[in-house]
Phi, psi and omega in degrees: 000129180272131180251127174253115179290157176289128179246159179234134173241121178258143181218160174209161178218135178243156176273186182297339179266015182060028176266137180297128178258316181205150175218145180191183176210153178237133178233143177173186180258105183285154174260343179231148186300329183285352182069010182299329177295323177293322179299315177300315180297322177296318178299313180298317179299316179294316179300321179290348180264000184261134177241126178303326181304324180297327177285319180298320183298335180245021177056046180237037180301324181294324176298319177299311181295318178297320179294317177299318180298316179296320177298313181298318179294319179296316178298318178301317178292321179299323181292335183283332191235147175286331176237130182209091185222154171053061168298161181307131177093350179256144175231000000 
């Protein structure tokens, strides 16, 4: 039986003014050493927790659309390259 220990990946993101926007961590049992599979699972879990209605209720529909656009553009860029890391503001 193969045992995968629980690993932790910590992340943060800053804006153009070097101000902290978000910080977090993902924990789980990775299947690959770089933990990229855990990162994908974390992204999927977070996306599944978002409701468009929450943006509509506070008249922030454009923020929802802008965020989706950034996600789609990032995925598009990821598909183009074998290595895609550390865009500006990410650590």
